[in-house]
C-alpha positions in Angstrom: -0.2 51.0 -10.7 3.3 50.8 -9.3 3.9 48.3 -6.4 4.9 50.0 -3.2 7.8 47.9 -2.0 8.0 49.8 1.3 4.5 48.5 2.2 5.6 44.9 1.9 6.4 43.1 5.2 9.8 41.7 4.0 10.6 40.5 7.6 7.4 38.6 7.8 8.0 37.0 4.4 11.5 35.9 5.4 10.2 34.4 8.6 7.5 32.5 6.7 10.0 31.2 4.2 12.3 30.2 7.1 9.4 28.3 8.7 8.6 26.5 5.4 12.2 25.5 5.0 12.3 24.3 8.6 9.2 22.2 8.0 10.9 20.6 4.9 14.1 20.0 6.8 12.2 18.3 9.7 10.5 16.2 7.1 13.8 15.1 5.5 15.4 14.3 8.9 12.3 12.7 10.2 12.1 10.5 7.2 15.7 9.4 7.6 15.2 8.6 11.3 12.0 6.8 10.5 13.7 4.6 7.9 16.5 3.6 10.3 14.1 3.1 13.2 11.6 1.0 11.3 14.3 -1.1 9.7 16.1 -1.6 13.1 13.0 -2.4 15.2 11.4 -4.7 12.7 14.7 -6.5 12.1 15.1 -7.0 15.9 11.7 -8.6 16.4 12.3 -11.0 13.6 9.8 -9.7 11.1 11.9 -10.7 8.1 11.9 -14.4 9.0 8.3 -14.3 9.9 7.2 -12.7 6.6 8.9 -15.5 4.6 5.9 -17.7 5.6 3.6 -15.6 3.4 3.3 -14.9 -0.3 3.6 -11.2 0.2 6.8 -11.6 2.2 8.3 -13.9 -0.4 7.4 -11.3 -3.1 9.1 -8.6 -1.1 12.2 -10.8 -0.8 12.3 -11.3 -4.6 12.2 -7.6 -5.2 15.7 -7.4 -3.5 14.5 -5.9 -0.1 14.0 -7.4 3.3 10.5 -6.5 4.6 11.9 -4.3 7.3 14.0 -2.4 4.7 11.0 -2.0 2.3 8.7 -0.7 5.2 11.4 1.6 6.3 11.9 2.9 2.7 8.2 3.5 2.2 7.8 5.2 5.6 10.8 7.5 4.9 9.4 8.6 1.5 5.9 9.2 3.0 7.5 11.6 5.5 9.8 13.2 2.9 6.7 14.0 0.7 4.6 15.1 3.6 7.3 17.5 4.9 7.8 19.0 1.4 4.1 19.3 0.8 3.3 20.9 4.2 6.1 23.4 3.7 4.5 24.5 0.4 1.0 24.4 2.0 2.3 26.8 4.7 3.3 29.3 2.1 -0.1 29.2 0.4 -1.3 31.8 2.8 0.1 34.3 0.3 -2.3 35.2 -2.5 0.1 34.3 -5.3 0.4 30.7 -4.0 -3.2 30.2 -2.9 -4.2 28.3 -6.1 -1.9 25.6 -4.9 -3.7 25.0 -1.6 -6.5 22.8 -2.9 -4.3 20.4 -5.1 -1.6 20.1 -2.4 -4.3 19.3 0.2 -5.7 16.7 -2.2 -2.3 15.1 -2.7 -1.7 15.0 1.1 -5.1 13.2 1.6 -4.1 10.7 -1.1 -0.8 10.0 0.7 -2.7 9.3 4.0 -5.1 7.1 2.0 -2.2 5.2 0.5 -0.7 4.6 4.0 -4.0 3.3 5.3 -4.5 1.1 2.1 -1.0 -0.2 2.3 -1.4 -1.3 6.0 -4.7 -3.0 5.3 -3.3 -4.8 2.2 -0.4 -6.2 4.2 -2.6 -7.4 7.1 -5.3 -8.7 4.8 -2.9 -10.6 2.6 -1.4 -12.3 5.7 -4.8 -13.3 7.0 -5.7 -14.7 3.5 -2.6 -16.8 3.4 -3.2 -18.0 6.9 -6.8 -19.0 6.0 -5.8 -20.8 2.8 -2.9 -22.6 4.6 -5.5 -23.8 7.2 -7.6 -25.2 4.4 -4.7 -27.1 2.9 -3.7 -28.5 6.4 -7.3 -29.6 7.1 -7.5 -31.9 4.0 -5.8 -35.2 3.5 -2.9 -35.6 1.0 -5.0 -37.6 -1.4 -7.5 -34.7 -1.7 -4.9 -32.0 -2.3 -4.8 -32.3 -6.1 -8.6 -31.6 -6.4 -8.4 -28.9 -3.7 -5.6 -26.8 -5.2 -7.6 -25.0 -8.0 -10.4 -24.0 -5.7 -8.1 -22.9 -2.9 -5.9 -20.8 -5.1 -9.0 -19.3 -6.8 -10.2 -18.3 -3.3 -6.8 -16.9 -2.5 -6.9 -14.6 -5.6 -10.4 -13.5 -5.0 -9.7 -12.7 -1.4 -6.6 -10.8 -2.5 -8.7 -8.7 -4.9 -11.3 -8.1 -2.2 -8.7 -6.9 0.3 -7.1 -4.6 -2.3 -10.3 -3.0 -3.3 -11.5 -2.7 0.2 -8.2 -1.1 1.3 -8.2 1.4 -1.6 -11.8 2.3 -0.8 -11.2 2.7 2.9 -8.1 4.8 2.1 -10.3 7.2 0.1 -8.8 6.2 -3.3 -11.0 5.8 -6.4 -11.9 2.2 -7.2 -14.6 2.4 -9.8 -12.2 2.0 -12.8 -10.4 -0.8 -11.0 -13.6 -2.7 -10.6 -14.2 -2.4 -14.3 -10.8 -3.9 -15.0 -11.0 -6.6 -12.5 -14.5 -8.0 -13.3 -13.4 -9.7 -16.6 -10.4 -11.2 -14.7 -12.6 -12.7 -12.0 -14.9 -14.2 -14.6 -12.0 -15.6 -16.5 -10.6 -17.1 -13.3 -14.0 -18.6 -12.4 -14.4 -20.3 -15.7 -10.8 -21.7 -15.5 -11.4 -23.1 -12.0 -14.7 -24.6 -12.9 -13.0 -26.4 -15.9 -10.2 -27.7 -13.7 -12.4 -28.9 -11.0 -14.7 -30.6 -13.5 -11.7 -32.2 -15.2 -10.4 -33.5 -11.9 -13.9 -34.9 -11.0 -14.1 -36.7 -14.4 -10.6 -38.1 -13.9 -11.5 -39.4 -10.5 -14.7 -41.1 -11.7 -12.8 -42.8 -14.6 -10.1 -44.2 -12.2 -12.6 -45.7 -9.8 
């Protein structure tokens, strides 16, 4: 059966392609503007200096980026990807492209989940560092040596809890992650128990 080219709405197809291209262009320009705006605003309010107080901020610095630059970069790439994916999603109204609708929608949902998880991890890690810092400040200098293993153990456990909670809230799969993390948690627990017991024995012997 020959295809009747005259029955095809070429004008409508061209309009839809133009709209898809426009969506992608808006995504590219929106990502560029978002990167500049995030970097500028966060730099102005002093977020870079403030983040140096926390482990996650120092880790970002060691990667070669200022926090404002990294957040701007991530924000821009999220918008780039969403613009590109929404452009393709718009074209899935055509039967030949309809098989792409479901996987593209799934990728878009994962991107939104990643954004939520990223924000929760940043805020959660800052709260964890603040809490552990408060524990250190509440103890006398003579007790810090015995406190360090337990405090750092709590820090790592809280980091893991925050990460898993963030991924779960973001709609990302965490079942495999739990299976990988459980042996690590048990290993850390054993190490901390040994360190605390060794410190207790040392204190008893020195008294």
